[in-house]
Each structure stands twice: as C-alpha cells, then as structure tokens.
C-alpha positions in Angstrom: -1.0 2.5 15.2 -1.3 -1.3 15.7 -3.6 -2.6 12.7 -2.9 -5.0 10.3 -2.6 -4.8 6.5 -6.0 -5.4 4.8 -5.1 -4.2 1.4 -2.8 -1.6 -0.5 -2.5 0.8 -3.5 1.0 1.3 -5.4 2.3 4.0 -7.4 6.0 3.4 -8.1 7.7 3.1 -4.8 5.0 4.8 -2.7 2.7 2.2 -1.0 -0.5 3.0 0.8 -1.6 0.4 3.1 -4.9 0.3 4.4 -5.2 -1.2 7.8 -7.8 -3.0 9.8 -8.5 -6.4 11.3 -7.5 -9.1 8.3 -9.9 -12.1 7.7 -13.3 -10.5 6.8 -12.4 -7.5 4.9 -14.0 -7.6 1.4 -14.0 -5.3 -1.9 -15.5 -6.0 -5.2 -14.7 -8.8 -7.1 -12.2 -10.2 -4.6 -12.6 -13.6 -5.6 -11.4 -13.0 -9.2 -8.3 -14.2 -10.4 -6.0 -12.2 -11.4 -7.1 -9.6 -9.0 -5.3 -6.9 -11.0 -7.8 -7.0 -13.7 -10.8 -5.8 -11.9 -10.6 -6.1 -8.0 -11.5 -3.2 -6.3 -10.2 -1.4 -3.2 -11.2 -2.7 0.3 -14.8 -1.3 1.1 -14.3 1.5 3.5 -16.2 0.1 6.3 -13.3 -2.4 6.8 -10.5 0.7 7.1 -9.7 1.6 10.4 -6.4 3.6 9.0 -3.6 3.8 6.7 0.2 4.0 6.3 1.5 5.6 3.0 5.1 4.6 2.7 8.2 6.0 0.3 10.7 3.3 -0.3 13.9 4.5 -1.5 14.4 5.0 -5.0 17.0 2.0 -5.3 14.3 -0.3 -4.0 12.3 -2.5 -6.5 8.8 -3.4 -5.5 7.0 -6.5 -6.7 3.2 -7.4 -6.5 1.5 -10.7 -7.4 0.1 -10.6 -10.9 -1.7 -13.3 -12.9 -1.9 -16.0 -10.2 -4.0 -15.0 -7.2 -7.3 -13.4 -6.0 -7.7 -11.0 -3.1 -9.1 -14.0 -1.1 -5.9 -15.8 -1.6 -4.1 -12.5 0.1 -6.7 -12.6 3.0 -5.7 -16.1 3.5 -1.9 -15.2 3.4 -1.1 -17.6 0.5 1.1 -14.8 -0.9 2.4 -11.6 0.0 0.6 -8.4 -1.4 4.0 -7.0 -1.9 7.7 -7.7 -1.7 10.4 -5.2 -1.6 14.1 -5.6 -2.6 17.4 -3.5 -3.5 18.1 -6.7 -5.8 16.4 -6.9 -9.1 14.4 -10.0 -10.2 12.4 -10.8 -13.4 9.3 -11.7 -11.4 7.2 -11.5 -8.4 8.0 -15.4 -7.6 11.7 -15.0 -7.7 11.7 -11.9 -5.7 9.1 -13.8 -3.0 11.4 -17.0 -2.8 14.4 -14.9 -1.9 15.1 -14.9 1.8 16.5 -11.4 2.0 13.5 -9.4 0.6 10.9 -7.9 2.5 7.6 -9.4 2.2 4.2 -7.7 3.2 1.2 -10.0 3.7 -2.4 -9.2 4.7 -2.7 -9.3 8.7 1.1 -8.3 9.0 1.3 -4.9 11.1 3.7 -2.4 9.5 7.1 -1.7 11.0 8.9 0.5 8.8 12.7 -0.2 8.6 13.4 0.4 4.8 11.1 3.0 4.0 9.8 6.3 5.1 6.3 6.9 6.5 5.0 9.8 4.7 1.4 9.8 5.7 -0.5 8.3 8.4 -4.0 8.4 9.8 -6.4 6.4 11.9 -10.0 6.2 11.4 -10.1 8.2 8.3 -13.2 9.4 6.4 -12.5 7.8 3.1 -15.0 9.1 0.4 -12.7 9.9 -2.4 -10.7 6.7 -3.0 -8.7 8.0 -5.9 -7.5 10.6 -3.5 -8.0 9.5 -0.4 -10.1 13.0 0.4 -13.2 14.0 2.0 -14.2 16.1 -1.1 -17.5 18.1 -0.3 -15.9 21.6 -1.1 -13.9 20.8 -4.2 -11.3 23.9 -3.5 -10.6 22.8 0.1 -10.1 19.0 -1.3 -7.7 20.2 -3.8 -5.9 22.3 -1.5 -5.4 19.4 1.1 -4.3 17.3 -1.9 -1.6 20.0 -2.7 -0.5 20.1 0.6 -0.3 16.3 0.8 1.9 16.3 -2.4 4.2 19.2 -1.2 4.8 17.1 2.0 5.4 14.0 0.3 7.8 15.5 -2.4 9.5 17.2 0.7 10.0 13.8 2.6 11.0 12.2 -0.9 13.8 15.0 -1.4 14.9 14.4 2.3 15.4 10.9 1.6 17.4 11.2 -1.7 19.6 13.8 0.4 20.0 11.5 2.9 20.9 8.3 1.0 23.0 10.1 -2.0 
C-alpha cells in the first residue's frame, strides 16, 4: 500500500493511520484550535485504506496538543505523531529531538519500529468507532472479536520477542 497519512486515531501504543492523498481531505471542525477538543475523524470519502500499528511497550507516543488544528497538520506544520523510547515532558521536546520518529500528514508509512497488525485498502468505513460495516450486529461483533484476538496475539508475540 503506497498511500499517504491523512488522519490517525490512537489508543495507547496502538495507532490507526488513515491513508489517502494528503492536501484536500477534511473532517468536522478541522480548522478549530485545539484539534483534540472537537475535530472529527477524516470524512469517509477521503479514506483509501488504513494501517494499524502496534508500537512496542517501551515507546512513548506524543501528539500535538493545545497548539494546532488539523488544517495545520495537512500543511505539515507539525507532525501528527512522534514516537520515542526516551521520555519527554511534552510534545514540543519530543518533536525537537532528532532521534524521535515523526509522522506527518502526507508521509507514507514504512514500519521499522512497530508491528502492522491490520491493513486494508479501500475499506468500507461505516462504523467509525469500530472500523466495521455493521449491518448485521452479530456478524459485526464477531468481526470485532476476531480483530481483537489477532491484535492480542500480535501484541503477545511482540512482548515475547522484545523481552
């Protein structure tokens, strides 16, 4: 998959990068500062795929908080995410460190420090909170459980590999 980062969601050290073409994508309240208070996820029509990456436990993940809008991220003024084994007290310090891994909108993802646990091109995205097409709730929940178990299995393998 050779698409660019156009948005992301993060839960701990799991990061889901939404992929497409950077520049024209948009979402609800993407011009609001700070973005994290009410900016929504990128609109479905811009999503061409996604990658979910699990960073090892010892990595610290930083997001730009209280300082920018998602429009600023489109314009690559700041990265959407910074990852490092070192601990920093804030995003700014992590961003300025030359040894951190920085992810900007418009970057293509080449995973070296994490493990891709989920990848899809041209997904049907109709339930943003789960990333599932849930017309049949039982089938959707089963799909969610299978994805969770796969992620848990990969997480356990990563833990066993690094420790």
